[in-house]
C-alpha angles and dihedrals in degrees: 000000000000118000092248090058090046090057090073090061091053094072111119094017117128089232096054091097085073091065092085092290093115140078092234096082093246107149105183136026112250091236098053100088094051097034115121125208109242141168116242141174107245123202125179111251099250099037113108113242095229101117136043087229089067092069123074120203110237138175110232144141120275092238095053113125128173108171113194091019109060142326126232114211127191092212135024115254114275093243089061095046092053090052093049095048114098114253112247115243095010118131134185116256 
């Protein structure tokens, strides 16, 4: 993905001001060139992580950070994965 395409994934990141949105003359975030496009599970900052439905699958950059707004996780919390896994030996009926 070209750097210009990656810029659309920078929206909301705390470092997005480095992408020419500042009065310091900084034209590009230092992470942009090395950033990789990834899929993450996003949850709002104050939402309890007690349900798989609390997470939304998003495409973002691996360097994206938005403290106080939301968190992007590479994996769901282990307590949710255990709940979602089928129980061995359990049958319907």
